N, C-alpha and C positions, 0 to 999 in steps of 0.2 A: 504494499500500500504506500501511496505517496504522502508526502507532508501535507498536501492540500486536503486529501481525503481525511486524514486524521483531525486536521484542524476543523474541517466541516463537521465531522462527527462530535467534536467536543462543543462546538457552537450550537449544534442541534440538541445535544443532551442538556446544555445550559438552558436554552429557550424552553425546552420541554419541561425541565424542572422548575423553571420560574413561571410557566404557563399557569399553573394553579394559583400563583400569587402575582398578579399584574403589577401591584404597586412596586415590588422589587424589581420587576422587568423594567419598568419605566425609570426607576432610580438607576439601574445599571446603564440604561441607554443614556440618561442625563450625565452620569459620570463619564462615560466614554466620549460624549460630546464635549464636555468641558476639558477633558484631557486633550482632545484633538485641538480645540481652540487655543489652549494654552501653548501646545506645541507649535501650531501654525504662527501665533503671535511671537514666539520666542525665535523661531527661525527667521522671521521677517525682521525683527530687531537686530538680530546677529548680522543679517546682510546690510541693513542700514548702517550699523556701526563699523562694519568692514569698509564700506564705501567712504564713510566719514574720515576713518583713519587714513585711507589711502589718499584722499584730497589733501589732508593735512600734511602727510609725507611730501606729496608733490609740491605743495606750497613751500615747505621748508626747503626743498631741493632748489627751487627757483630763488629763493632768498639767499642761499648759500652761493649760488652761481653769481648772483649780482654783487654780493659782498666780496667775492674772491677777485672781482675786477677792480676793486676800489684801491686807491693808494692810501695807506695810513701814514700820517705824518709822525715824525719822530717825537717822542715824548720831551717836552720842554724841561721837565724836571731832571731828566738824566743829562741834559745838555749843560746845565749849570755846573761849574766847578767852584766849589767852595774851598777857601783857604784851610789848611790843616789846623785843627784845634790845638792850641798850645796850652799845657796845663798851667795853672796859676802857681806862682812861686809860693812855697811854703817856708815859714820862718821857723 
């Protein structure tokens, strides 16, 4: 027997067992629907998050390329030469 036949038998047995209690059958259907909705929403959010991260990385790449073409002036603080500090005479 194949996997599909076994799954069909299990589903049929489940529905027949719950056939005498329709409230439980409806609850099981509602729970399955909620799980499906949560899964679909989660996968949609994952795809949107992935697109957002990709656009952020592309934007940062463009900024890095632009900044790599800039000329950075030398820091004026390092250009200053201060006279050496002489210690005070001690008596």
